[in-house]
PAVOPA-231435 format. One record per atom (N, C-alpha, C, O): residue number from 0; residue in one letter; atom name; x, y, z. Coordinates in nm, 4 decimals. Layout:
BEGIN
+-----+------+------+----------+----------+----------+
! pos ! code ! site !       c1 !       c2 !       c3 !
+-----+------+------+----------+----------+----------+
! NUM !    a !   CA !        X !        Y !        Z !
...
+-----+------+------+----------+----------+----------+
This chain:
BEGIN
+-----+------+------+----------+----------+----------+
! pos ! code ! site !       c1 !       c2 !       c3 !
+-----+------+------+----------+----------+----------+
!   0 !    m !    N !  12.2616 !  -0.6183 !   0.6042 !
!   0 !    m !   CA !  12.1874 !  -0.4939 !   0.6653 !
!   0 !    m !    C !  12.2773 !  -0.4322 !   0.7832 !
!   0 !    m !    O !  12.2913 !  -0.5005 !   0.8847 !
!   1 !    s !    N !  12.3456 !  -0.2927 !   0.7739 !
!   1 !    s !   CA !  12.4308 !  -0.2123 !   0.7853 !
!   1 !    s !    C !  12.4225 !  -0.1515 !   0.9259 !
!   1 !    s !    O !  12.3073 !  -0.1087 !   0.9322 !
!   2 !    d !    N !  12.4812 !  -0.1266 !   1.0361 !
!   2 !    d !   CA !  12.4472 !  -0.0830 !   1.1643 !
!   2 !    d !    C !  12.3743 !   0.0330 !   1.1436 !
!   2 !    d !    O !  12.3042 !   0.0511 !   1.2432 !
!   3 !    s !    N !  12.3558 !   0.1317 !   1.0501 !
!   3 !    s !   CA !  12.3153 !   0.2540 !   1.0317 !
!   3 !    s !    C !  12.1222 !   0.2025 !   1.0375 !
!   3 !    s !    O !  12.0198 !   0.2234 !   1.1025 !
!   4 !    e !    N !  12.1758 !   0.1220 !   0.9141 !
!   4 !    e !   CA !  12.0386 !   0.0826 !   0.9366 !
!   4 !    e !    C !  11.9426 !   0.0208 !   1.0167 !
!   4 !    e !    O !  11.8281 !   0.0651 !   1.0261 !
!   5 !    k !    N !  11.9954 !  -0.1129 !   1.0950 !
!   5 !    k !   CA !  11.9572 !  -0.1643 !   1.2117 !
!   5 !    k !    C !  11.9157 !  -0.0336 !   1.3349 !
!   5 !    k !    O !  11.8146 !  -0.0518 !   1.4027 !
!   6 !    k !    N !  12.0153 !   0.1186 !   1.3610 !
!   6 !    k !   CA !  11.9513 !   0.2109 !   1.4212 !
!   6 !    k !    C !  11.8105 !   0.2303 !   1.3957 !
!   6 !    k !    O !  11.7206 !   0.2183 !   1.4788 !
!   7 !    i !    N !  11.7964 !   0.2675 !   1.2493 !
!   7 !    i !   CA !  11.7210 !   0.3729 !   1.2015 !
!   7 !    i !    C !  11.6100 !   0.2587 !   1.2464 !
!   7 !    i !    O !  11.5183 !   0.3104 !   1.3102 !
!   8 !    l !    N !  11.5979 !   0.1342 !   1.2307 !
!   8 !    l !   CA !  11.4984 !   0.0486 !   1.2404 !
!   8 !    l !    C !  11.4701 !   0.0487 !   1.3710 !
!   8 !    l !    O !  11.3567 !   0.0572 !   1.4181 !
!   9 !    k !    N !  11.6056 !   0.0364 !   1.4520 !
!   9 !    k !   CA !  11.5257 !  -0.0019 !   1.6039 !
!   9 !    k !    C !  11.4626 !   0.1356 !   1.6596 !
!   9 !    k !    O !  11.3689 !   0.1227 !   1.7384 !
!  10 !    i !    N !  11.5014 !   0.2566 !   1.6289 !
!  10 !    i !   CA !  11.4252 !   0.4004 !   1.6680 !
!  10 !    i !    C !  11.2796 !   0.3488 !   1.6193 !
!  10 !    i !    O !  11.1874 !   0.3326 !   1.6993 !
!  11 !    y !    N !  11.2653 !   0.3193 !   1.4509 !
!  11 !    y !   CA !  11.1242 !   0.3012 !   1.4101 !
!  11 !    y !    C !  11.0645 !   0.2215 !   1.4451 !
!  11 !    y !    O !  10.9567 !   0.2134 !   1.3862 !
!  12 !    d !    N !  11.0846 !   0.1366 !   1.5334 !
!  12 !    d !   CA !  11.0188 !  -0.0117 !   1.5712 !
!  12 !    d !    C !  10.9121 !   0.0050 !   1.6794 !
!  12 !    d !    O !  10.8097 !  -0.0603 !   1.6994 !
!  13 !    g !    N !  10.9712 !   0.1257 !   1.7533 !
!  13 !    g !   CA !  10.8920 !   0.2163 !   1.8889 !
!  13 !    g !    C !  10.7951 !   0.2428 !   1.8411 !
!  13 !    g !    O !  10.6960 !   0.2242 !   1.9116 !
!  14 !    s !    N !  10.7720 !   0.3007 !   1.6951 !
!  14 !    s !   CA !  10.6537 !   0.3545 !   1.7059 !
!  14 !    s !    C !  10.5310 !   0.2991 !   1.6049 !
!  14 !    s !    O !  10.4363 !   0.3605 !   1.5558 !
!  15 !    m !    N !  10.5624 !   0.1890 !   1.5963 !
!  15 !    m !   CA !  10.4813 !   0.0598 !   1.5567 !
!  15 !    m !    C !  10.3687 !   0.0140 !   1.6330 !
!  15 !    m !    O !  10.4112 !  -0.0884 !   1.6864 !
!  16 !    p !    N !  10.2395 !   0.0319 !   1.6720 !
!  16 !    p !   CA !  10.1521 !  -0.0572 !   1.7286 !
!  16 !    p !    C !  10.1727 !  -0.2166 !   1.7996 !
!  16 !    p !    O !  10.2077 !  -0.3187 !   1.7404 !
!  17 !    v !    N !  10.1472 !  -0.2045 !   1.9087 !
!  17 !    v !   CA !  10.1775 !  -0.3524 !   1.9066 !
!  17 !    v !    C !  10.0500 !  -0.4559 !   1.9247 !
!  17 !    v !    O !   9.9688 !  -0.4551 !   2.0172 !
!  18 !    e !    N !  10.0546 !  -0.5482 !   1.8077 !
!  18 !    e !   CA !   9.9243 !  -0.5926 !   1.7884 !
!  18 !    e !    C !   9.8488 !  -0.6660 !   1.8786 !
!  18 !    e !    O !   9.7288 !  -0.6907 !   1.8669 !
!  19 !    e !    N !   9.9568 !  -0.7164 !   2.0116 !
!  19 !    e !   CA !   9.8310 !  -0.8118 !   2.1211 !
!  19 !    e !    C !   9.7367 !  -0.6765 !   2.1833 !
!  19 !    e !    O !   9.6235 !  -0.6982 !   2.2265 !
!  20 !    d !    N !   9.7788 !  -0.5760 !   2.1829 !
!  20 !    d !   CA !   9.6567 !  -0.4516 !   2.2143 !
!  20 !    d !    C !   9.5994 !  -0.3954 !   2.1941 !
!  20 !    d !    O !   9.5377 !  -0.3316 !   2.2794 !
!  21 !    l !    N !   9.5768 !  -0.3781 !   2.0270 !
!  21 !    l !   CA !   9.5065 !  -0.3282 !   1.9649 !
!  21 !    l !    C !   9.3500 !  -0.3550 !   1.9469 !
!  21 !    l !    O !   9.2658 !  -0.2867 !   1.8886 !
!  22 !    f !    N !   9.3380 !  -0.4730 !   2.0138 !
!  22 !    f !   CA !   9.1743 !  -0.5161 !   2.0757 !
!  22 !    f !    C !   9.1578 !  -0.5233 !   2.1702 !
!  22 !    f !    O !   9.0387 !  -0.5496 !   2.1873 !
!  23 !    e !    N !   9.2278 !  -0.5129 !   2.2906 !
!  23 !    e !   CA !   9.1991 !  -0.4553 !   2.4102 !
!  23 !    e !    C !   9.1033 !  -0.3543 !   2.4470 !
!  23 !    e !    O !   9.0967 !  -0.2379 !   2.4075 !
!  24 !    t !    N !   9.0196 !  -0.4248 !   2.5399 !
!  24 !    t !   CA !   8.8996 !  -0.3207 !   2.6016 !
!  24 !    t !    C !   8.9235 !  -0.3324 !   2.7167 !
!  24 !    t !    O !   8.9585 !  -0.4289 !   2.7847 !
!  25 !    n !    N !   8.8896 !  -0.1591 !   2.7537 !
!  25 !    n !   CA !   8.9083 !  -0.0980 !   2.8776 !
!  25 !    n !    C !   8.8047 !  -0.1562 !   2.9431 !
!  25 !    n !    O !   8.6894 !  -0.1468 !   2.9009 !
!  26 !    m !    N !   8.8333 !  -0.2148 !   3.0411 !
!  26 !    m !   CA !   8.6999 !  -0.2486 !   3.1706 !
!  26 !    m !    C !   8.6388 !  -0.0973 !   3.2079 !
!  26 !    m !    O !   8.5231 !  -0.0602 !   3.1881 !
!  27 !    i !    N !   8.7372 !  -0.0273 !   3.2617 !
!  27 !    i !   CA !   8.6681 !   0.1316 !   3.3403 !
!  27 !    i !    C !   8.5572 !   0.2065 !   3.2281 !
!  27 !    i !    O !   8.4390 !   0.2391 !   3.2392 !
!  28 !    n !    N !   8.6251 !   0.2132 !   3.1513 !
!  28 !    n !   CA !   8.4794 !   0.2791 !   3.0499 !
!  28 !    n !    C !   8.3928 !   0.1996 !   3.0242 !
!  28 !    n !    O !   8.2866 !   0.2484 !   2.9855 !
!  29 !    q !    N !   8.4020 !   0.0562 !   3.0344 !
!  29 !    q !   CA !   8.2621 !  -0.0427 !   3.0014 !
!  29 !    q !    C !   8.1920 !  -0.0082 !   3.1407 !
!  29 !    q !    O !   8.0700 !   0.0083 !   3.1372 !
!  30 !    l !    N !   8.2622 !   0.0049 !   3.2712 !
!  30 !    l !   CA !   8.1967 !   0.0054 !   3.3743 !
!  30 !    l !    C !   8.1002 !   0.1602 !   3.3628 !
!  30 !    l !    O !   7.9785 !   0.1433 !   3.3552 !
!  31 !    a !    N !   8.1439 !   0.2850 !   3.3617 !
!  31 !    a !   CA !   8.1567 !   0.3980 !   3.3235 !
!  31 !    a !    C !   8.0058 !   0.3922 !   3.2379 !
!  31 !    a !    O !   7.9007 !   0.4139 !   3.2982 !
!  32 !    w !    N !   8.0073 !   0.3742 !   3.1548 !
!  32 !    w !   CA !   7.9226 !   0.3339 !   3.0657 !
!  32 !    w !    C !   7.8139 !   0.2809 !   3.1001 !
!  32 !    w !    O !   7.7042 !   0.3346 !   3.0844 !
!  33 !    t !    N !   7.8337 !   0.1664 !   3.1523 !
!  33 !    t !   CA !   7.6932 !   0.0791 !   3.2244 !
!  33 !    t !    C !   7.5850 !   0.1579 !   3.3283 !
!  33 !    t !    O !   7.4621 !   0.1606 !   3.3224 !
!  34 !    l !    N !   7.6823 !   0.2249 !   3.4316 !
!  34 !    l !   CA !   7.6476 !   0.3268 !   3.5082 !
!  34 !    l !    C !   7.5844 !   0.3994 !   3.4627 !
!  34 !    l !    O !   7.4758 !   0.4352 !   3.5083 !
!  35 !    v !    N !   7.6511 !   0.4509 !   3.3324 !
!  35 !    v !   CA !   7.5496 !   0.5682 !   3.3030 !
!  35 !    v !    C !   7.4299 !   0.5368 !   3.2684 !
!  35 !    v !    O !   7.3266 !   0.5953 !   3.3011 !
!  36 !    v !    N !   7.4425 !   0.4329 !   3.1936 !
!  36 !    v !   CA !   7.2821 !   0.3506 !   3.1165 !
!  36 !    v !    C !   7.2142 !   0.3388 !   3.2233 !
!  36 !    v !    O !   7.1144 !   0.4105 !   3.2318 !
!  37 !    l !    N !   7.2466 !   0.2448 !   3.3383 !
!  37 !    l !   CA !   7.1635 !   0.2050 !   3.4265 !
!  37 !    l !    C !   7.1039 !   0.3579 !   3.4976 !
!  37 !    l !    O !   6.9828 !   0.3799 !   3.4970 !
!  38 !    l !    N !   7.1766 !   0.4324 !   3.5419 !
!  38 !    l !   CA !   7.1572 !   0.5401 !   3.5610 !
!  38 !    l !    C !   7.0341 !   0.6414 !   3.4570 !
!  38 !    l !    O !   6.9335 !   0.7057 !   3.4868 !
!  39 !    a !    N !   7.0619 !   0.6305 !   3.4067 !
!  39 !    a !   CA !   6.9879 !   0.7333 !   3.3002 !
!  39 !    a !    C !   6.7920 !   0.6500 !   3.3072 !
!  39 !    a !    O !   6.6823 !   0.6974 !   3.3369 !
!  40 !    g !    N !   6.8455 !   0.4951 !   3.2566 !
!  40 !    g !   CA !   6.7355 !   0.4286 !   3.2897 !
!  40 !    g !    C !   6.6291 !   0.4490 !   3.4400 !
!  40 !    g !    O !   6.5117 !   0.4832 !   3.4544 !
!  41 !    m !    N !   6.7348 !   0.4100 !   3.5321 !
!  41 !    m !   CA !   6.6385 !   0.4819 !   3.6556 !
!  41 !    m !    C !   6.5532 !   0.5962 !   3.6564 !
!  41 !    m !    O !   6.4517 !   0.6071 !   3.7252 !
!  42 !    v !    N !   6.6114 !   0.7045 !   3.5551 !
!  42 !    v !   CA !   6.6223 !   0.8320 !   3.5832 !
!  42 !    v !    C !   6.4141 !   0.8178 !   3.5344 !
!  42 !    v !    O !   6.3131 !   0.8420 !   3.6004 !
!  43 !    v !    N !   6.4317 !   0.7778 !   3.4194 !
!  43 !    v !   CA !   6.3000 !   0.7565 !   3.2908 !
!  43 !    v !    C !   6.1936 !   0.6675 !   3.3917 !
!  43 !    v !    O !   6.0719 !   0.6859 !   3.3952 !
!  44 !    w !    N !   6.2770 !   0.5561 !   3.4811 !
!  44 !    w !   CA !   6.1989 !   0.4597 !   3.5640 !
!  44 !    w !    C !   6.1385 !   0.5392 !   3.6630 !
!  44 !    w !    O !   6.0442 !   0.4869 !   3.7223 !
!  45 !    l !    N !   6.1733 !   0.6624 !   3.6971 !
!  45 !    l !   CA !   6.1536 !   0.7546 !   3.8358 !
!  45 !    l !    C !   6.0316 !   0.8896 !   3.7744 !
!  45 !    l !    O !   5.9421 !   0.9523 !   3.8312 !
!  46 !    a !    N !   6.0713 !   0.8896 !   3.6712 !
!  46 !    a !   CA !   5.9993 !   0.9885 !   3.6015 !
!  46 !    a !    C !   5.8500 !   0.9905 !   3.5383 !
!  46 !    a !    O !   5.7775 !   1.0898 !   3.5452 !
!  47 !    i !    N !   5.8141 !   0.8732 !   3.4780 !
!  47 !    i !   CA !   5.7325 !   0.7553 !   3.4548 !
!  47 !    i !    C !   5.6135 !   0.7845 !   3.6116 !
!  47 !    i !    O !   5.5039 !   0.8343 !   3.6376 !
!  48 !    a !    N !   5.7179 !   0.7203 !   3.6730 !
!  48 !    a !   CA !   5.6474 !   0.6636 !   3.8137 !
!  48 !    a !    C !   5.5428 !   0.8164 !   3.9152 !
!  48 !    a !    O !   5.4422 !   0.8079 !   3.9857 !
!  49 !    l !    N !   5.6320 !   0.9442 !   3.8738 !
!  49 !    l !   CA !   5.6480 !   1.0479 !   3.9069 !
!  49 !    l !    C !   5.5051 !   1.1171 !   3.8686 !
!  49 !    l !    O !   5.4417 !   1.1944 !   3.9404 !
!  50 !    v !    N !   5.4586 !   1.0564 !   3.6974 !
!  50 !    v !   CA !   5.3817 !   1.1057 !   3.6230 !
!  50 !    v !    C !   5.2721 !   1.0476 !   3.6631 !
!  50 !    v !    O !   5.1681 !   1.1117 !   3.6480 !
!  51 !    n !    N !   5.2660 !   0.9327 !   3.7150 !
!  51 !    n !   CA !   5.1414 !   0.8613 !   3.7261 !
!  51 !    n !    C !   5.0598 !   0.8989 !   3.8607 !
!  51 !    n !    O !   4.9391 !   0.9189 !   3.8750 !
!  52 !    a !    N !   5.1698 !   0.9022 !   3.9583 !
!  52 !    a !   CA !   5.1186 !   0.9482 !   4.0901 !
!  52 !    a !    C !   5.1017 !   1.0907 !   4.0598 !
!  52 !    a !    O !   4.9971 !   1.1034 !   4.1236 !
!  53 !    e !    N !   5.1186 !   1.1838 !   4.0221 !
!  53 !    e !   CA !   5.0743 !   1.3119 !   3.9918 !
!  53 !    e !    C !   4.9707 !   1.3502 !   3.9475 !
!  53 !    e !    O !   4.9148 !   1.4552 !   3.9792 !
!  54 !    n !    N !   4.9028 !   1.2067 !   3.8073 !
!  54 !    n !   CA !   4.7981 !   1.1903 !   3.7463 !
!  54 !    n !    C !   4.7078 !   1.1667 !   3.8634 !
!  54 !    n !    O !   4.6389 !   1.2582 !   3.9086 !
!  55 !    q !    N !   4.7068 !   1.0432 !   3.9141 !
!  55 !    q !   CA !   4.6270 !   1.0394 !   4.0238 !
!  55 !    q !    C !   4.5933 !   1.1197 !   4.1555 !
!  55 !    q !    O !   4.4930 !   1.1031 !   4.2249 !
!  56 !    r !    N !   4.6879 !   1.2030 !   4.1756 !
!  56 !    r !   CA !   4.6818 !   1.2835 !   4.2854 !
!  56 !    r !    C !   4.6253 !   1.4134 !   4.2696 !
!  56 !    r !    O !   4.5831 !   1.4852 !   4.3603 !
!  57 !    n !    N !   4.6278 !   1.4394 !   4.1409 !
!  57 !    n !   CA !   4.5309 !   1.5845 !   4.0558 !
!  57 !    n !    C !   4.4104 !   1.5121 !   4.0170 !
!  57 !    n !    O !   4.3080 !   1.5791 !   4.0303 !
!  58 !    a !    N !   4.3935 !   1.3859 !   3.9697 !
!  58 !    a !   CA !   4.2295 !   1.3543 !   4.0027 !
!  58 !    a !    C !   4.1741 !   1.3305 !   4.1018 !
!  58 !    a !    O !   4.0520 !   1.3463 !   4.1013 !
!  59 !    l !    N !   4.2339 !   1.2877 !   4.2140 !
!  59 !    l !   CA !   4.1709 !   1.2846 !   4.3658 !
!  59 !    l !    C !   4.1289 !   1.3843 !   4.4136 !
!  59 !    l !    O !   4.0305 !   1.3941 !   4.4869 !
!  60 !    i !    N !   4.2374 !   1.5137 !   4.3568 !
!  60 !    i !   CA !   4.2142 !   1.6400 !   4.4642 !
!  60 !    i !    C !   4.1055 !   1.7078 !   4.3576 !
!  60 !    i !    O !   4.0403 !   1.7888 !   4.4234 !
!  61 !    t !    N !   4.0590 !   1.7070 !   4.2169 !
!  61 !    t !   CA !   3.9943 !   1.7963 !   4.1629 !
!  61 !    t !    C !   3.8677 !   1.7248 !   4.1540 !
!  61 !    t !    O !   3.7754 !   1.7802 !   4.0943 !
!  62 !    k !    N !   3.8522 !   1.6202 !   4.2003 !
!  62 !    k !   CA !   3.7331 !   1.5109 !   4.2059 !
!  62 !    k !    C !   3.6552 !   1.4570 !   4.0663 !
!  62 !    k !    O !   3.5368 !   1.4613 !   4.0329 !
!  63 !    q !    N !   3.7921 !   1.3972 !   3.9912 !
!  63 !    q !   CA !   3.7376 !   1.3685 !   3.9050 !
!  63 !    q !    C !   3.6852 !   1.2057 !   3.8473 !
!  63 !    q !    O !   3.6246 !   1.1699 !   3.7464 !
!  64 !    c !    N !   3.7433 !   1.1300 !   3.9686 !
!  64 !    c !   CA !   3.6631 !   0.9557 !   3.9790 !
!  64 !    c !    C !   3.6206 !   0.9518 !   4.0714 !
!  64 !    c !    O !   3.6682 !   0.8699 !   4.1500 !
!  65 !    a !    N !   3.5114 !   1.0340 !   4.1140 !
!  65 !    a !   CA !   3.4037 !   1.0408 !   4.1840 !
!  65 !    a !    C !   3.3073 !   0.8993 !   4.1224 !
!  65 !    a !    O !   3.2641 !   0.8662 !   4.0120 !
!  66 !    d !    N !   3.3028 !   0.8325 !   4.2838 !
!  66 !    d !   CA !   3.2005 !   0.6917 !   4.2169 !
!  66 !    d !    C !   3.0379 !   0.7332 !   4.2072 !
!  66 !    d !    O !   2.9648 !   0.7654 !   4.3009 !
!  67 !    p !    N !   3.0128 !   0.7253 !   4.1011 !
!  67 !    p !   CA !   2.8466 !   0.7538 !   4.1414 !
!  67 !    p !    C !   2.7734 !   0.6811 !   4.1974 !
!  67 !    p !    O !   2.6824 !   0.7467 !   4.2481 !
!  68 !    v !    N !   2.7626 !   0.5568 !   4.2192 !
!  68 !    v !   CA !   2.7014 !   0.4912 !   4.2910 !
!  68 !    v !    C !   2.7337 !   0.5281 !   4.4791 !
!  68 !    v !    O !   2.6498 !   0.5705 !   4.5585 !
!  69 !    f !    N !   2.8429 !   0.5033 !   4.5009 !
!  69 !    f !   CA !   2.8369 !   0.5195 !   4.6631 !
!  69 !    f !    C !   2.9340 !   0.6735 !   4.6960 !
!  69 !    f !    O !   3.0514 !   0.6996 !   4.6694 !
!  70 !    k !    N !   2.8687 !   0.7231 !   4.7374 !
!  70 !    k !   CA !   2.9085 !   0.8907 !   4.7462 !
!  70 !    k !    C !   3.0266 !   0.9346 !   4.8505 !
!  70 !    k !    O !   2.9936 !   0.9639 !   4.9654 !
!  71 !    g !    N !   3.1685 !   0.9395 !   4.8102 !
!  71 !    g !   CA !   3.2486 !   1.0336 !   4.8934 !
!  71 !    g !    C !   3.2837 !   0.8613 !   4.8543 !
!  71 !    g !    O !   3.2746 !   0.7976 !   4.9592 !
!  72 !    e !    N !   3.3151 !   0.7826 !   4.7529 !
!  72 !    e !   CA !   3.4010 !   0.6696 !   4.7839 !
!  72 !    e !    C !   3.4942 !   0.7025 !   4.6254 !
!  72 !    e !    O !   3.5051 !   0.8236 !   4.6065 !
!  73 !    v !    N !   3.5336 !   0.6501 !   4.5588 !
!  73 !    v !   CA !   3.6418 !   0.6547 !   4.4098 !
!  73 !    v !    C !   3.6472 !   0.5540 !   4.3399 !
!  73 !    v !    O !   3.6713 !   0.4460 !   4.3937 !
!  74 !    d !    N !   3.6267 !   0.5632 !   4.2043 !
!  74 !    d !   CA !   3.5683 !   0.4663 !   4.1240 !
!  74 !    d !    C !   3.7458 !   0.4041 !   4.0829 !
!  74 !    d !    O !   3.8210 !   0.4900 !   4.0368 !
!  75 !    v !    N !   3.7888 !   0.2962 !   4.0968 !
!  75 !    v !   CA !   3.9124 !   0.2564 !   4.1253 !
!  75 !    v !    C !   3.9564 !   0.2235 !   3.9627 !
!  75 !    v !    O !   4.0743 !   0.2421 !   3.9328 !
!  76 !    a !    N !   3.8532 !   0.1705 !   3.8493 !
!  76 !    a !   CA !   3.8894 !   0.1861 !   3.6983 !
!  76 !    a !    C !   3.8869 !   0.2931 !   3.6515 !
!  76 !    a !    O !   3.9425 !   0.2999 !   3.5419 !
!  77 !    c !    N !   3.8296 !   0.4149 !   3.7022 !
!  77 !    c !   CA !   3.8079 !   0.5409 !   3.6602 !
!  77 !    c !    C !   4.0182 !   0.6098 !   3.6875 !
!  77 !    c !    O !   4.0983 !   0.6562 !   3.6064 !
!  78 !    m !    N !   4.0263 !   0.5879 !   3.8005 !
!  78 !    m !   CA !   4.1763 !   0.6581 !   3.8314 !
!  78 !    m !    C !   4.2616 !   0.5395 !   3.7824 !
!  78 !    m !    O !   4.3625 !   0.5572 !   3.8507 !
!  79 !    q !    N !   4.2839 !   0.4400 !   3.7147 !
!  79 !    q !   CA !   4.3509 !   0.3518 !   3.6337 !
!  79 !    q !    C !   4.3712 !   0.4612 !   3.4869 !
!  79 !    q !    O !   4.4877 !   0.4814 !   3.4528 !
!  80 !    v !    N !   4.2975 !   0.5054 !   3.4326 !
!  80 !    v !   CA !   4.3092 !   0.5361 !   3.2594 !
!  80 !    v !    C !   4.2874 !   0.7183 !   3.2728 !
!  80 !    v !    O !   4.3113 !   0.7815 !   3.1699 !
!  81 !    v !    N !   4.2569 !   0.7726 !   3.3586 !
!  81 !    v !   CA !   4.2079 !   0.8910 !   3.3821 !
!  81 !    v !    C !   4.3687 !   0.9907 !   3.3749 !
!  81 !    v !    O !   4.4800 !   0.9705 !   3.4233 !
!  82 !    n !    N !   4.3093 !   1.1049 !   3.2875 !
!  82 !    n !   CA !   4.3940 !   1.1817 !   3.2315 !
!  82 !    n !    C !   4.3329 !   1.3326 !   3.2660 !
!  82 !    n !    O !   4.2610 !   1.4014 !   3.1933 !
!  83 !    s !    N !   4.3999 !   1.3733 !   3.4428 !
!  83 !    s !   CA !   4.3763 !   1.4900 !   3.5009 !
!  83 !    s !    C !   4.4125 !   1.6336 !   3.4370 !
!  83 !    s !    O !   4.3576 !   1.7403 !   3.4645 !
!  84 !    r !    N !   4.5338 !   1.6086 !   3.3315 !
!  84 !    r !   CA !   4.5709 !   1.7456 !   3.3070 !
!  84 !    r !    C !   4.6162 !   1.7020 !   3.1466 !
!  84 !    r !    O !   4.6418 !   1.5926 !   3.0963 !
!  85 !    p !    N !   4.6130 !   1.8707 !   3.0800 !
!  85 !    p !   CA !   4.6059 !   1.8117 !   2.9333 !
!  85 !    p !    C !   4.7308 !   1.7136 !   2.8776 !
!  85 !    p !    O !   4.7081 !   1.6357 !   2.7850 !
!  86 !    h !    N !   4.8763 !   1.7227 !   2.9450 !
!  86 !    h !   CA !   5.0180 !   1.6357 !   2.8845 !
!  86 !    h !    C !   5.0315 !   1.5777 !   3.0066 !
!  86 !    h !    O !   4.9847 !   1.6015 !   3.1179 !
!  87 !    w !    N !   5.1246 !   1.4756 !   2.9505 !
!  87 !    w !   CA !   5.2111 !   1.4115 !   3.0741 !
!  87 !    w !    C !   5.3228 !   1.4794 !   3.1314 !
!  87 !    w !    O !   5.3853 !   1.4509 !   3.2336 !
!  88 !    w !    N !   5.3438 !   1.6014 !   3.0269 !
!  88 !    w !   CA !   5.4809 !   1.6742 !   3.0967 !
!  88 !    w !    C !   5.4532 !   1.7742 !   3.2013 !
!  88 !    w !    O !   5.5294 !   1.8201 !   3.2864 !
!  89 !    n !    N !   5.2778 !   1.8088 !   3.1686 !
!  89 !    n !   CA !   5.2205 !   1.9091 !   3.3026 !
!  89 !    n !    C !   5.2446 !   1.8376 !   3.4338 !
!  89 !    n !    O !   5.2787 !   1.8996 !   3.5345 !
!  90 !    h !    N !   5.2258 !   1.7011 !   3.4315 !
!  90 !    h !   CA !   5.2777 !   1.6341 !   3.5471 !
!  90 !    h !    C !   5.3838 !   1.6687 !   3.6291 !
!  90 !    h !    O !   5.3947 !   1.7495 !   3.7214 !
!  91 !    l !    N !   5.4761 !   1.5740 !   3.5647 !
!  91 !    l !   CA !   5.5890 !   1.5914 !   3.5369 !
!  91 !    l !    C !   5.6583 !   1.7114 !   3.6073 !
!  91 !    l !    O !   5.7393 !   1.7105 !   3.7001 !
!  92 !    w !    N !   5.6056 !   1.8123 !   3.5395 !
!  92 !    w !   CA !   5.6627 !   1.9692 !   3.5869 !
!  92 !    w !    C !   5.6249 !   2.0145 !   3.7026 !
!  92 !    w !    O !   5.6983 !   2.0779 !   3.7784 !
!  93 !    y !    N !   5.4782 !   1.9776 !   3.7296 !
!  93 !    y !   CA !   5.4037 !   2.0056 !   3.9035 !
!  93 !    y !    C !   5.4859 !   1.9115 !   3.9900 !
!  93 !    y !    O !   5.5015 !   1.9310 !   4.1106 !
!  94 !    g !    N !   5.5188 !   1.8463 !   3.9480 !
!  94 !    g !   CA !   5.5715 !   1.6994 !   4.0525 !
!  94 !    g !    C !   5.6755 !   1.7690 !   4.1034 !
!  94 !    g !    O !   5.6775 !   1.8204 !   4.2152 !
!  95 !    m !    N !   5.8021 !   1.7724 !   3.9858 !
!  95 !    m !   CA !   5.9094 !   1.8712 !   4.0008 !
!  95 !    m !    C !   5.9337 !   1.9593 !   4.0992 !
!  95 !    m !    O !   6.0170 !   1.9672 !   4.1895 !
!  96 !    t !    N !   5.8239 !   2.0373 !   4.0543 !
!  96 !    t !   CA !   5.8466 !   2.1762 !   4.1331 !
!  96 !    t !    C !   5.7847 !   2.2268 !   4.2420 !
!  96 !    t !    O !   5.7925 !   2.3396 !   4.2907 !
!  97 !    h !    N !   5.7186 !   2.1266 !   4.2772 !
!  97 !    h !   CA !   5.5789 !   2.0877 !   4.4247 !
!  97 !    h !    C !   5.6447 !   1.9890 !   4.4887 !
!  97 !    h !    O !   5.6116 !   1.8717 !   4.4711 !
!  98 !    l !    N !   5.7451 !   2.0236 !   4.5701 !
!  98 !    l !   CA !   5.8056 !   1.9660 !   4.6275 !
!  98 !    l !    C !   5.7297 !   1.8906 !   4.7709 !
!  98 !    l !    O !   5.7519 !   1.7731 !   4.8001 !
!  99 !    r !    N !   5.6470 !   1.9720 !   4.8436 !
!  99 !    r !   CA !   5.5322 !   2.0354 !   4.9159 !
!  99 !    r !    C !   5.4149 !   2.0167 !   4.8965 !
!  99 !    r !    O !   5.3678 !   2.0744 !   4.7985 !
! 100 !    p !    N !   5.3297 !   1.9370 !   4.9738 !
! 100 !    p !   CA !   5.1792 !   1.9750 !   4.9179 !
! 100 !    p !    C !   5.1294 !   2.1322 !   4.9465 !
! 100 !    p !    O !   5.1515 !   2.1859 !   5.0550 !
! 101 !    a !    N !   5.0693 !   2.1908 !   4.8524 !
! 101 !    a !   CA !   4.9948 !   2.3083 !   4.9296 !
! 101 !    a !    C !   4.9091 !   2.3446 !   5.0602 !
! 101 !    a !    O !   4.8094 !   2.2803 !   5.0932 !
! 102 !    e !    N !   4.9662 !   2.4704 !   5.1407 !
! 102 !    e !   CA !   4.8853 !   2.4911 !   5.2682 !
! 102 !    e !    C !   4.7307 !   2.5377 !   5.2484 !
! 102 !    e !    O !   4.6966 !   2.6228 !   5.1662 !
! 103 !    k !    N !   4.6683 !   2.4894 !   5.3104 !
! 103 !    k !   CA !   4.5096 !   2.5170 !   5.3788 !
! 103 !    k !    C !   4.4775 !   2.6846 !   5.4065 !
! 103 !    k !    O !   4.5089 !   2.7332 !   5.5151 !
! 104 !    q !    N !   4.4278 !   2.7489 !   5.3248 !
! 104 !    q !   CA !   4.4107 !   2.8494 !   5.4135 !
! 104 !    q !    C !   4.2849 !   2.9138 !   5.4455 !
! 104 !    q !    O !   4.2813 !   3.0047 !   5.5284 !
+-----+------+------+----------+----------+----------+
């Protein structure tokens, strides 16, 4: 092999990939995506909790679960299955937009 061929091979040798680094995982990206997935899961969990709380709050305000036997009491079994608005997103929207309770007039 001549000197010119060695120089050309040496120039192009740096452009070849390093086989040891081909399958290296980047821990920073893995940590970031793990945090994104965990935070997205927490947002979904909090949205479900808000929908359930707003559903029960609206049922209490509109007296949809009044106990028929004991006047002025709440039927607990009814509170677990009541649907006080037509859709779950109505509860979510109301809970997200009304941060303070309505003032009495």
